[in-house]
MMTF fields as JSON, N, C-alpha, C and O atoms, coordinates in Angstrom:
{
  "mmtfVersion": "1.0.0",
  "mmtfProducer": "UNKNOWN",
  "numBonds": 503,
  "numAtoms": 504,
  "numGroups": 126,
  "numChains": 1,
  "numModels": 1,
  "chainsPerModel": [1],
  "groupsPerChain": [126],
  "chainIdList": ["A"],
  "bondAtomList": [4, 2, 8, 6, 12, 10, 16, 14, 20, 18, 24, 22, 28, 26, 32, 30, 36, 34, 40, 38, 44, 42, 48, 46, 52, 50, 56, 54, 60, 58, 64, 62, 68, 66, 72, 70, 76, 74, 80, 78, 84, 82, 88, 86, 92, 90, 96, 94, 100, 98, 104, 102, 108, 106, 112, 110, 116, 114, 120, 118, 124, 122, 128, 126, 132, 130, 136, 134, 140, 138, 144, 142, 148, 146, 152, 150, 156, 154, 160, 158, 164, 162, 168, 166, 172, 170, 176, 174, 180, 178, 184, 182, 188, 186, 192, 190, 196, 194, 200, 198, 204, 202, 208, 206, 212, 210, 216, 214, 220, 218, 224, 222, 228, 226, 232, 230, 236, 234, 240, 238, 244, 242, 248, 246, 252, 250, 256, 254, 260, 258, 264, 262, 268, 266, 272, 270, 276, 274, 280, 278, 284, 282, 288, 286, 292, 290, 296, 294, 300, 298, 304, 302, 308, 306, 312, 310, 316, 314, 320, 318, 324, 322, 328, 326, 332, 330, 336, 334, 340, 338, 344, 342, 348, 346, 352, 350, 356, 354, 360, 358, 364, 362, 368, 366, 372, 370, 376, 374, 380, 378, 384, 382, 388, 386, 392, 390, 396, 394, 400, 398, 404, 402, 408, 406, 412, 410, 416, 414, 420, 418, 424, 422, 428, 426, 432, 430, 436, 434, 440, 438, 444, 442, 448, 446, 452, 450, 456, 454, 460, 458, 464, 462, 468, 466, 472, 470, 476, 474, 480, 478, 484, 482, 488, 486, 492, 490, 496, 494, 500, 498],
  "bondOrderList": [1, 1, 1, 1, 1, 1, 1, 1, 1, 1, 1, 1, 1, 1, 1, 1, 1, 1, 1, 1, 1, 1, 1, 1, 1, 1, 1, 1, 1, 1, 1, 1, 1, 1, 1, 1, 1, 1, 1, 1, 1, 1, 1, 1, 1, 1, 1, 1, 1, 1, 1, 1, 1, 1, 1, 1, 1, 1, 1, 1, 1, 1, 1, 1, 1, 1, 1, 1, 1, 1, 1, 1, 1, 1, 1, 1, 1, 1, 1, 1, 1, 1, 1, 1, 1, 1, 1, 1, 1, 1, 1, 1, 1, 1, 1, 1, 1, 1, 1, 1, 1, 1, 1, 1, 1, 1, 1, 1, 1, 1, 1, 1, 1, 1, 1, 1, 1, 1, 1, 1, 1, 1, 1, 1, 1],
  "groupList": [{"groupName": "MET", "atomNameList": ["N", "CA", "C", "O"], "elementList": ["N", "C", "C", "O"], "formalChargeList": [0, 0, 0, 0], "bondAtomList": [1, 0, 2, 1, 3, 2], "bondOrderList": [1, 1, 2], "singleLetterCode": "M", "chemCompType": "L-PEPTIDE LINKING"}, {"groupName": "PRO", "atomNameList": ["N", "CA", "C", "O"], "elementList": ["N", "C", "C", "O"], "formalChargeList": [0, 0, 0, 0], "bondAtomList": [1, 0, 2, 1, 3, 2], "bondOrderList": [1, 1, 2], "singleLetterCode": "P", "chemCompType": "L-PEPTIDE LINKING"}, {"groupName": "HIS", "atomNameList": ["N", "CA", "C", "O"], "elementList": ["N", "C", "C", "O"], "formalChargeList": [0, 0, 0, 0], "bondAtomList": [1, 0, 2, 1, 3, 2], "bondOrderList": [1, 1, 2], "singleLetterCode": "H", "chemCompType": "L-PEPTIDE LINKING"}, {"groupName": "PHE", "atomNameList": ["N", "CA", "C", "O"], "elementList": ["N", "C", "C", "O"], "formalChargeList": [0, 0, 0, 0], "bondAtomList": [1, 0, 2, 1, 3, 2], "bondOrderList": [1, 1, 2], "singleLetterCode": "F", "chemCompType": "L-PEPTIDE LINKING"}, {"groupName": "ALA", "atomNameList": ["N", "CA", "C", "O"], "elementList": ["N", "C", "C", "O"], "formalChargeList": [0, 0, 0, 0], "bondAtomList": [1, 0, 2, 1, 3, 2], "bondOrderList": [1, 1, 2], "singleLetterCode": "A", "chemCompType": "L-PEPTIDE LINKING"}, {"groupName": "GLU", "atomNameList": ["N", "CA", "C", "O"], "elementList": ["N", "C", "C", "O"], "formalChargeList": [0, 0, 0, 0], "bondAtomList": [1, 0, 2, 1, 3, 2], "bondOrderList": [1, 1, 2], "singleLetterCode": "E", "chemCompType": "L-PEPTIDE LINKING"}, {"groupName": "ASP", "atomNameList": ["N", "CA", "C", "O"], "elementList": ["N", "C", "C", "O"], "formalChargeList": [0, 0, 0, 0], "bondAtomList": [1, 0, 2, 1, 3, 2], "bondOrderList": [1, 1, 2], "singleLetterCode": "D", "chemCompType": "L-PEPTIDE LINKING"}, {"groupName": "ARG", "atomNameList": ["N", "CA", "C", "O"], "elementList": ["N", "C", "C", "O"], "formalChargeList": [0, 0, 0, 0], "bondAtomList": [1, 0, 2, 1, 3, 2], "bondOrderList": [1, 1, 2], "singleLetterCode": "R", "chemCompType": "L-PEPTIDE LINKING"}, {"groupName": "THR", "atomNameList": ["N", "CA", "C", "O"], "elementList": ["N", "C", "C", "O"], "formalChargeList": [0, 0, 0, 0], "bondAtomList": [1, 0, 2, 1, 3, 2], "bondOrderList": [1, 1, 2], "singleLetterCode": "T", "chemCompType": "L-PEPTIDE LINKING"}, {"groupName": "LEU", "atomNameList": ["N", "CA", "C", "O"], "elementList": ["N", "C", "C", "O"], "formalChargeList": [0, 0, 0, 0], "bondAtomList": [1, 0, 2, 1, 3, 2], "bondOrderList": [1, 1, 2], "singleLetterCode": "L", "chemCompType": "L-PEPTIDE LINKING"}, {"groupName": "VAL", "atomNameList": ["N", "CA", "C", "O"], "elementList": ["N", "C", "C", "O"], "formalChargeList": [0, 0, 0, 0], "bondAtomList": [1, 0, 2, 1, 3, 2], "bondOrderList": [1, 1, 2], "singleLetterCode": "V", "chemCompType": "L-PEPTIDE LINKING"}, {"groupName": "TYR", "atomNameList": ["N", "CA", "C", "O"], "elementList": ["N", "C", "C", "O"], "formalChargeList": [0, 0, 0, 0], "bondAtomList": [1, 0, 2, 1, 3, 2], "bondOrderList": [1, 1, 2], "singleLetterCode": "Y", "chemCompType": "L-PEPTIDE LINKING"}, {"groupName": "SER", "atomNameList": ["N", "CA", "C", "O"], "elementList": ["N", "C", "C", "O"], "formalChargeList": [0, 0, 0, 0], "bondAtomList": [1, 0, 2, 1, 3, 2], "bondOrderList": [1, 1, 2], "singleLetterCode": "S", "chemCompType": "L-PEPTIDE LINKING"}, {"groupName": "GLY", "atomNameList": ["N", "CA", "C", "O"], "elementList": ["N", "C", "C", "O"], "formalChargeList": [0, 0, 0, 0], "bondAtomList": [1, 0, 2, 1, 3, 2], "bondOrderList": [1, 1, 2], "singleLetterCode": "G", "chemCompType": "PEPTIDE LINKING"}, {"groupName": "ILE", "atomNameList": ["N", "CA", "C", "O"], "elementList": ["N", "C", "C", "O"], "formalChargeList": [0, 0, 0, 0], "bondAtomList": [1, 0, 2, 1, 3, 2], "bondOrderList": [1, 1, 2], "singleLetterCode": "I", "chemCompType": "L-PEPTIDE LINKING"}, {"groupName": "CYS", "atomNameList": ["N", "CA", "C", "O"], "elementList": ["N", "C", "C", "O"], "formalChargeList": [0, 0, 0, 0], "bondAtomList": [1, 0, 2, 1, 3, 2], "bondOrderList": [1, 1, 2], "singleLetterCode": "C", "chemCompType": "L-PEPTIDE LINKING"}, {"groupName": "LYS", "atomNameList": ["N", "CA", "C", "O"], "elementList": ["N", "C", "C", "O"], "formalChargeList": [0, 0, 0, 0], "bondAtomList": [1, 0, 2, 1, 3, 2], "bondOrderList": [1, 1, 2], "singleLetterCode": "K", "chemCompType": "L-PEPTIDE LINKING"}, {"groupName": "ASN", "atomNameList": ["N", "CA", "C", "O"], "elementList": ["N", "C", "C", "O"], "formalChargeList": [0, 0, 0, 0], "bondAtomList": [1, 0, 2, 1, 3, 2], "bondOrderList": [1, 1, 2], "singleLetterCode": "N", "chemCompType": "L-PEPTIDE LINKING"}, {"groupName": "GLN", "atomNameList": ["N", "CA", "C", "O"], "elementList": ["N", "C", "C", "O"], "formalChargeList": [0, 0, 0, 0], "bondAtomList": [1, 0, 2, 1, 3, 2], "bondOrderList": [1, 1, 2], "singleLetterCode": "Q", "chemCompType": "L-PEPTIDE LINKING"}, {"groupName": "TRP", "atomNameList": ["N", "CA", "C", "O"], "elementList": ["N", "C", "C", "O"], "formalChargeList": [0, 0, 0, 0], "bondAtomList": [1, 0, 2, 1, 3, 2], "bondOrderList": [1, 1, 2], "singleLetterCode": "W", "chemCompType": "L-PEPTIDE LINKING"}],
  "groupTypeList": [0, 1, 2, 3, 4, 5, 6, 7, 8, 9, 1, 9, 10, 8, 11, 10, 0, 0, 9, 9, 12, 10, 10, 8, 13, 3, 8, 4, 14, 10, 4, 9, 14, 10, 4, 9, 10, 15, 16, 17, 7, 4, 1, 18, 17, 3, 8, 12, 2, 11, 6, 3, 14, 4, 7, 8, 3, 19, 9, 4, 9, 4, 13, 10, 9, 4, 4, 3, 13, 4, 3, 0, 4, 4, 1, 10, 11, 13, 18, 9, 4, 11, 9, 9, 10, 12, 9, 19, 10, 10, 0, 7, 12, 8, 10, 13, 10, 0, 7, 9, 8, 12, 13, 17, 10, 14, 9, 17, 1, 18, 8, 9, 9, 9, 1, 8, 2, 1, 16, 11, 4, 17, 12, 17, 0, 4],
  "groupIdList": [1, 2, 3, 4, 5, 6, 7, 8, 9, 10, 11, 12, 13, 14, 15, 16, 17, 18, 19, 20, 21, 22, 23, 24, 25, 26, 27, 28, 29, 30, 31, 32, 33, 34, 35, 36, 37, 38, 39, 40, 41, 42, 43, 44, 45, 46, 47, 48, 49, 50, 51, 52, 53, 54, 55, 56, 57, 58, 59, 60, 61, 62, 63, 64, 65, 66, 67, 68, 69, 70, 71, 72, 73, 74, 75, 76, 77, 78, 79, 80, 81, 82, 83, 84, 85, 86, 87, 88, 89, 90, 91, 92, 93, 94, 95, 96, 97, 98, 99, 100, 101, 102, 103, 104, 105, 106, 107, 108, 109, 110, 111, 112, 113, 114, 115, 116, 117, 118, 119, 120, 121, 122, 123, 124, 125, 126],
  "secStructList": [7, 7, 7, 6, 6, 6, 7, 7, 1, 2, 2, 2, 2, 6, 2, 2, 2, 2, 2, 2, 2, 2, 2, 2, 1, 1, 2, 2, 2, 2, 2, 2, 2, 2, 2, 2, 2, 2, 6, 6, 6, 1, 7, 2, 2, 2, 2, 2, 2, 2, 2, 2, 2, 2, 2, 2, 2, 2, 2, 2, 2, 2, 2, 2, 2, 2, 2, 2, 2, 2, 2, 2, 2, 7, 2, 2, 2, 2, 2, 2, 2, 2, 2, 2, 2, 2, 2, 2, 2, 2, 2, 2, 2, 2, 2, 2, 2, 2, 2, 2, 6, 6, 6, 5, 7, 7, 1, 1, 6, 6, 7, 1, 1, 7, 7, 7, 7, 6, 6, 6, 1, 7, 7, 5, 7, 7],
  "xCoordList": [75.471, 77.051, 77.67, 77.327, 78.981, 80.093, 80.766, 80.897, 81.095, 81.923, 83.228, 83.855, 83.729, 85.164, 86.509, 87.568, 86.22, 87.412, 87.899, 88.896, 87.321, 87.162, 87.425, 88.318, 86.304, 86.155, 87.255, 87.505, 87.876, 89.186, 88.295, 88.958, 86.967, 86.427, 86.523, 87.142, 85.813, 85.511, 87.057, 87.247, 87.909, 89.556, 90.171, 91.28, 89.428, 89.988, 89.192, 89.547, 88.227, 87.042, 87.486, 87.458, 87.824, 88.545, 89.667, 89.771, 90.744, 91.92, 91.358, 91.761, 90.752, 90.32, 89.659, 89.481, 89.125, 88.334, 89.258, 89.162, 90.391, 91.945, 92.234, 92.518, 92.386, 93.06, 92.346, 92.814, 91.223, 89.713, 89.989, 90.039, 90.233, 90.429, 91.56, 91.344, 92.446, 93.33, 92.776, 93.272, 91.649, 90.864, 89.834, 89.555, 89.152, 87.642, 87.7, 86.926, 88.659, 88.737, 87.816, 88.196, 86.472, 85.264, 85.338, 85.235, 85.561, 85.73, 86.809, 86.512, 87.804, 88.675, 88.162, 88.507, 86.878, 86.2, 85.223, 85.374, 84.518, 84.21, 85.236, 84.874, 86.217, 86.862, 87.305, 87.385, 87.623, 87.95, 86.797, 87.082, 85.616, 84.123, 84.323, 84.29, 84.677, 84.294, 85.673, 85.651, 86.666, 87.849, 87.569, 87.971, 86.87, 86.72, 85.694, 85.858, 84.418, 83.686, 84.088, 83.81, 84.83, 85.052, 85.888, 85.903, 86.66, 87.846, 87.729, 88.479, 86.56, 86.091, 85.58, 85.66, 84.888, 84.171, 85.214, 84.859, 86.21, 87.198, 88.028, 88.23, 88.578, 89.333, 90.67, 90.75, 91.76, 92.957, 93.952, 94.778, 93.744, 94.491, 94.365, 95.179, 92.714, 92.348, 92.438, 92.483, 92.462, 92.246, 93.838, 93.576, 95.043, 96.505, 95.796, 95.676, 95.095, 94.793, 94.044, 94.558, 92.907, 92.124, 93.034, 92.958, 94.194, 94.739, 95.468, 95.697, 95.861, 96.575, 96.004, 96.615, 94.696, 94.321, 93.687, 93.612, 93.251, 92.917, 94.258, 94.338, 95.294, 96.823, 96.759, 96.968, 96.513, 96.556, 95.993, 96.653, 94.794, 93.92, 94.04, 93.554, 94.663, 95.195, 96.085, 96.083, 96.997, 98.718, 98.396, 98.755, 97.437, 96.91, 96.112, 96.242, 95.096, 94.427, 95.542, 95.381, 96.668, 97.655, 98.564, 99.177, 98.526, 99.582, 98.63, 99.183, 97.453, 96.428, 96.694, 97.392, 96.264, 95.867, 97.386, 97.244, 98.806, 99.929, 100.227, 101.072, 99.725, 99.682, 99.017, 99.628, 97.643, 96.977, 97.777, 97.88, 98.404, 98.834, 99.991, 100.226, 100.625, 101.921, 101.445, 101.85, 100.052, 99.433, 99.436, 100.062, 98.644, 98.453, 99.664, 99.542, 101.147, 101.873, 102.565, 103.106, 102.462, 103.291, 102.711, 103.049, 101.566, 100.869, 101.727, 101.565, 102.893, 103.761, 104.226, 104.346, 104.393, 104.76, 103.773, 104.024, 102.671, 101.33, 100.738, 100.05, 101.259, 100.656, 101.456, 101.09, 103.058, 104.119, 103.72, 103.591, 103.649, 103.164, 102.075, 102.26, 100.601, 99.727, 100.056, 99.359, 101.026, 101.228, 102.138, 102.185, 102.818, 103.631, 102.645, 102.721, 101.582, 100.911, 100.126, 100.005, 99.495, 98.711, 99.858, 99.545, 100.759, 101.722, 101.842, 101.612, 102.227, 102.282, 101.111, 101.153, 100.156, 98.636, 98.315, 97.839, 98.735, 98.586, 99.899, 99.862, 100.879, 102.228, 101.358, 101.138, 100.753, 100.642, 99.333, 99.2, 98.383, 97.196, 97.799, 97.554, 98.483, 98.902, 99.452, 99.063, 100.439, 100.948, 100.232, 100.733, 99.183, 98.265, 97.386, 96.99, 96.923, 96.378, 97.165, 96.608, 98.43, 99.157, 99.8, 100.493, 99.455, 99.975, 98.514, 98.554, 97.392, 95.784, 95.948, 95.789, 96.328, 95.93, 97.152, 97.134, 97.964, 99.043, 98.954, 99.745, 97.959, 97.68, 98.52, 98.478, 99.148, 100.285, 99.487, 98.81, 99.469, 99.387, 99.97, 100.852, 99.836, 100.82, 101.487, 100.918, 102.689, 103.468, 103.539, 103.383, 103.749, 103.872, 102.563, 102.931, 101.31, 100.319, 100.665, 100.394, 101.526, 101.639, 102.755, 103.038, 103.34, 104.582, 104.716, 104.0, 105.174, 104.856, 104.991, 104.281, 106.043, 106.226, 105.674, 104.473, 106.197, 105.965, 106.068, 106.657, 105.497, 105.661, 106.579, 106.841, 107.11, 108.076, 107.745, 106.602, 108.655, 107.883, 108.148, 108.994, 107.086, 107.283, 108.207, 108.409, 108.906, 110.232, 111.178, 112.097, 111.405, 111.764, 111.505, 112.053, 110.295, 109.52, 108.367, 107.254, 108.811, 107.631, 106.431, 106.502, 105.01, 104.011, 102.694, 102.031, 102.588, 101.5, 100.074, 100.267, 99.162, 97.985, 97.224, 96.157, 97.882, 97.307, 97.634, 97.307],
  "yCoordList": [79.763, 79.978, 78.452, 77.294, 79.197, 77.874, 77.361, 78.028, 76.186, 75.553, 75.796, 75.203, 76.909, 77.245, 76.122, 76.185, 75.42, 74.409, 73.537, 72.837, 73.54, 73.025, 73.942, 73.9, 74.788, 75.747, 76.696, 77.333, 76.88, 77.821, 78.859, 79.681, 78.844, 79.623, 81.126, 82.079, 81.104, 82.737, 83.653, 84.824, 82.875, 83.582, 83.507, 84.019, 82.8, 83.044, 84.175, 84.946, 84.151, 84.927, 86.675, 87.622, 86.749, 87.725, 88.382, 89.579, 87.101, 87.785, 88.32, 89.288, 87.704, 88.063, 89.197, 89.668, 89.777, 90.907, 92.056, 93.048, 91.769, 92.785, 92.797, 93.949, 91.694, 91.735, 92.669, 93.8, 92.382, 93.397, 94.793, 95.566, 95.182, 96.387, 97.312, 98.524, 96.946, 97.791, 98.423, 99.401, 97.726, 98.401, 99.054, 100.171, 98.337, 98.862, 99.781, 100.72, 99.409, 100.164, 99.768, 99.51, 99.786, 99.697, 98.413, 98.305, 97.295, 95.585, 95.666, 95.183, 96.276, 96.334, 96.586, 95.969, 97.953, 97.93, 96.488, 95.862, 96.038, 94.988, 93.852, 93.184, 93.699, 92.849, 92.854, 91.755, 93.906, 94.154, 93.913, 93.432, 94.121, 93.844, 92.718, 92.282, 91.733, 90.132, 89.439, 88.322, 90.207, 89.814, 90.208, 89.434, 91.39, 91.794, 90.912, 90.574, 90.453, 89.384, 88.334, 87.854, 87.886, 86.106, 85.849, 84.717, 86.645, 86.724, 86.104, 85.292, 86.617, 85.567, 84.501, 83.801, 84.263, 83.168, 81.94, 80.762, 82.304, 81.365, 80.825, 81.449, 79.32, 78.519, 79.308, 80.297, 78.788, 79.477, 79.643, 80.548, 78.737, 78.764, 79.909, 80.616, 79.904, 81.191, 82.69, 83.727, 82.662, 83.522, 84.815, 86.017, 84.414, 84.899, 85.363, 86.588, 84.587, 85.158, 86.484, 87.505, 86.581, 87.737, 88.946, 89.893, 88.788, 89.612, 90.329, 91.53, 89.682, 89.825, 90.563, 91.561, 90.238, 91.137, 92.574, 93.602, 92.428, 93.89, 94.711, 95.918, 93.858, 94.915, 95.408, 96.592, 94.613, 94.988, 96.36, 97.356, 96.321, 97.245, 98.363, 99.292, 98.692, 99.558, 100.427, 101.602, 99.169, 100.049, 100.884, 102.047, 99.938, 100.208, 101.501, 102.242, 101.791, 103.007, 104.146, 105.31, 103.827, 104.849, 105.314, 106.378, 104.481, 104.425, 105.15, 105.933, 104.908, 105.52, 107.095, 107.825, 107.379, 108.711, 109.45, 110.651, 109.046, 109.593, 109.621, 110.453, 108.92, 108.879, 110.198, 111.098, 110.284, 111.285, 112.52, 113.448, 112.56, 113.623, 114.346, 115.511, 112.879, 113.355, 113.968, 115.01, 113.059, 113.562, 114.76, 115.296, 115.818, 117.132, 117.915, 119.058, 117.377, 118.366, 118.248, 119.209, 116.748, 116.456, 115.079, 113.986, 115.354, 114.353, 113.18, 112.119, 113.463, 112.211, 111.305, 110.08, 111.926, 111.383, 110.739, 109.678, 111.147, 110.676, 109.037, 108.077, 109.29, 108.523, 106.99, 105.815, 107.888, 106.33, 105.819, 104.674, 106.825, 106.187, 104.996, 103.934, 105.425, 104.675, 103.555, 102.555, 103.481, 102.311, 101.142, 99.912, 102.18, 101.092, 100.309, 99.131, 101.454, 100.857, 99.655, 98.707, 99.915, 98.723, 97.515, 96.568, 97.416, 96.27, 95.547, 94.377, 96.54, 96.06, 95.156, 94.25, 95.817, 95.279, 93.515, 92.448, 93.856, 92.632, 91.431, 90.201, 92.293, 90.984, 90.412, 89.203, 91.158, 90.724, 89.987, 89.205, 89.895, 89.069, 87.849, 86.736, 87.997, 86.873, 85.76, 84.592, 86.366, 85.931, 85.212, 84.168, 85.647, 85.281, 84.206, 83.365, 84.038, 83.12, 82.002, 80.911, 82.046, 80.795, 80.145, 79.161, 81.061, 80.269, 79.463, 78.459, 80.101, 79.248, 78.157, 76.987, 78.585, 77.125, 75.91, 74.771, 76.465, 75.3, 75.031, 74.282, 75.685, 74.947, 75.823, 75.468, 76.723, 77.674, 78.616, 79.089, 79.075, 80.097, 81.222, 81.024, 82.522, 83.603, 83.828, 84.25, 83.569, 83.557, 84.983, 84.994, 86.037, 86.972, 88.285, 89.327, 87.955, 89.121, 90.555, 91.202, 91.225, 92.23, 92.979, 94.172, 92.034, 92.528, 93.348, 92.841, 94.441, 95.245, 94.811, 95.035, 94.162, 93.487, 92.325, 92.282, 91.372, 89.865, 89.444, 89.998, 88.274, 87.352, 86.419, 86.169, 85.866, 85.038, 83.774, 83.358, 82.913, 81.914, 80.678, 80.499, 79.912, 78.67, 77.841, 77.269, 77.813, 76.906, 77.442, 76.622, 78.341, 78.578, 78.622, 78.551, 78.785, 78.322, 77.631, 78.018, 76.366, 75.06, 75.439, 75.358, 75.979, 76.184, 75.921, 76.789, 74.57, 73.986, 74.213, 74.372, 74.26, 74.237, 72.719, 72.655, 71.763, 70.317, 69.982, 68.899],
  "zCoordList": [107.51, 107.655, 107.166, 107.404, 106.196, 105.85, 107.281, 108.308, 107.084, 108.2, 107.856, 106.978, 108.747, 108.457, 108.578, 107.954, 109.267, 109.553, 108.49, 108.668, 107.515, 106.29, 104.986, 104.14, 105.15, 103.795, 103.705, 104.728, 102.786, 102.351, 101.319, 100.687, 101.151, 100.006, 100.683, 100.21, 101.822, 101.973, 102.281, 101.952, 102.895, 102.96, 101.501, 101.347, 100.212, 98.895, 98.313, 97.422, 98.868, 98.034, 98.522, 97.737, 99.788, 100.466, 99.717, 99.449, 99.336, 98.861, 97.059, 96.413, 96.829, 95.356, 94.954, 93.831, 96.692, 96.582, 96.593, 95.87, 97.705, 97.399, 96.331, 96.001, 95.063, 94.174, 93.613, 93.481, 93.233, 92.381, 92.475, 91.519, 94.132, 94.648, 93.83, 93.823, 93.317, 92.638, 91.355, 90.796, 90.941, 89.998, 90.263, 89.827, 91.058, 91.469, 92.811, 92.999, 93.662, 94.941, 96.191, 97.333, 95.674, 96.789, 97.569, 98.791, 96.541, 96.97, 98.585, 99.678, 98.292, 99.569, 100.744, 101.752, 100.734, 101.957, 101.989, 103.037, 101.279, 101.602, 102.203, 103.171, 101.748, 101.916, 103.249, 103.798, 103.916, 105.321, 106.179, 107.276, 105.955, 106.667, 106.935, 108.086, 105.447, 105.697, 106.508, 107.025, 106.497, 107.405, 108.541, 109.411, 109.031, 110.506, 111.192, 112.364, 110.337, 110.61, 111.084, 112.183, 110.196, 110.049, 110.873, 111.355, 111.204, 112.426, 113.546, 114.089, 113.915, 115.089, 115.278, 116.288, 114.089, 113.955, 113.228, 113.182, 112.816, 111.888, 113.078, 114.119, 112.728, 113.581, 113.417, 112.688, 114.171, 114.531, 113.227, 113.11, 112.401, 111.095, 110.267, 109.675, 110.42, 109.033, 109.777, 109.116, 111.41, 111.812, 111.214, 111.161, 110.908, 110.258, 109.246, 109.251, 108.055, 106.871, 107.14, 106.684, 107.817, 108.174, 108.225, 107.443, 109.551, 110.179, 109.003, 109.139, 107.834, 107.078, 106.145, 105.764, 105.564, 104.726, 105.296, 104.623, 106.671, 107.178, 107.156, 106.929, 107.431, 107.651, 106.074, 105.81, 105.22, 103.877, 103.723, 103.431, 103.933, 103.935, 104.482, 103.837, 105.749, 106.492, 105.662, 105.294, 105.487, 104.445, 103.403, 103.219, 102.508, 101.432, 101.289, 100.315, 102.53, 102.341, 102.931, 102.563, 103.84, 103.752, 102.596, 102.51, 101.891, 100.881, 99.658, 98.886, 99.547, 98.663, 99.046, 98.343, 99.85, 100.469, 100.381, 100.153, 100.503, 100.587, 99.044, 98.715, 98.12, 96.691, 96.334, 95.758, 96.726, 96.324, 96.7, 95.898, 98.02, 98.475, 97.377, 97.057, 96.953, 95.736, 94.911, 94.395, 94.601, 92.874, 92.9, 91.987, 94.099, 94.275, 94.167, 93.725, 94.588, 94.604, 93.131, 92.582, 92.48, 91.414, 90.936, 91.39, 89.718, 89.33, 89.125, 89.728, 88.02, 87.905, 89.336, 89.319, 90.222, 91.55, 92.096, 92.668, 92.05, 92.82, 91.7, 92.049, 90.614, 89.72, 89.951, 89.949, 90.196, 90.227, 92.251, 92.685, 92.857, 94.099, 94.142, 94.735, 93.23, 93.397, 92.489, 92.661, 91.488, 90.806, 91.837, 91.806, 92.744, 93.587, 94.695, 95.044, 95.19, 95.932, 95.787, 96.562, 94.391, 93.633, 93.612, 94.333, 93.119, 92.946, 94.566, 94.869, 95.346, 96.563, 97.374, 98.206, 96.752, 97.313, 96.248, 96.634, 95.151, 94.323, 94.888, 94.919, 95.245, 95.703, 96.833, 96.748, 98.019, 99.212, 98.972, 99.913, 98.193, 97.935, 97.311, 97.776, 96.404, 95.667, 96.815, 96.859, 97.734, 98.439, 99.588, 100.005, 100.095, 100.839, 100.235, 101.042, 98.718, 98.228, 98.074, 98.191, 97.818, 97.888, 98.557, 98.299, 100.139, 101.222, 101.876, 102.587, 101.484, 101.91, 101.015, 101.365, 99.637, 99.17, 99.227, 98.76, 99.814, 99.931, 101.508, 102.081, 102.127, 103.695, 104.657, 105.835, 104.412, 105.527, 105.687, 104.774, 107.1, 107.962, 107.639, 106.804, 108.0, 107.517, 108.681, 109.688, 108.621, 109.927, 110.711, 111.932, 110.077, 110.736, 110.027, 109.485, 110.183, 109.499, 109.348, 108.336, 110.824, 110.721, 110.056, 110.168, 109.335, 108.712, 107.858, 106.994, 107.332, 106.224, 104.796, 103.816, 104.94, 103.226, 103.148, 103.415, 102.86, 102.987, 103.933, 104.861, 103.989, 105.514, 105.282, 104.106, 106.103, 106.294, 105.439, 105.631, 104.339, 103.636, 104.649, 105.525, 104.169, 104.913, 105.259, 106.33, 103.998, 103.894, 104.939, 104.972, 105.754, 106.53, 108.474, 109.574, 107.77, 109.135, 109.042, 108.684, 109.47, 109.271, 110.236, 111.463, 109.328, 110.49, 109.34, 108.771, 109.236, 108.243, 108.957, 110.162, 108.733, 108.847, 109.297, 109.909, 108.929, 109.097, 110.731, 111.217]
}
């Protein structure tokens, strides 16, 4: 078992799995499982990242289901909706990676869009 206090590798790999899920789909389920299992063992500064990953999964799942419904009604709208959900997942995962590598927590992991920039709220992991 990795030492969570210093190792950012597992949260980083989990974010990469979310990024890959745009293409593969199933890696998001693995990322969710890793986030839920590791959240309880991780130190305080990583729990916000795991919450953010789990929230991204659940909201993306809802978006993909809505896109599927739109696809059944009008394929062009469903494809557009899936593209928007995919871009949203890429944006959230990229922001998560940037915050993790810069040593910042996710200030509001329950947000729908993107979390507050650390410049506007000083909350470093140090």
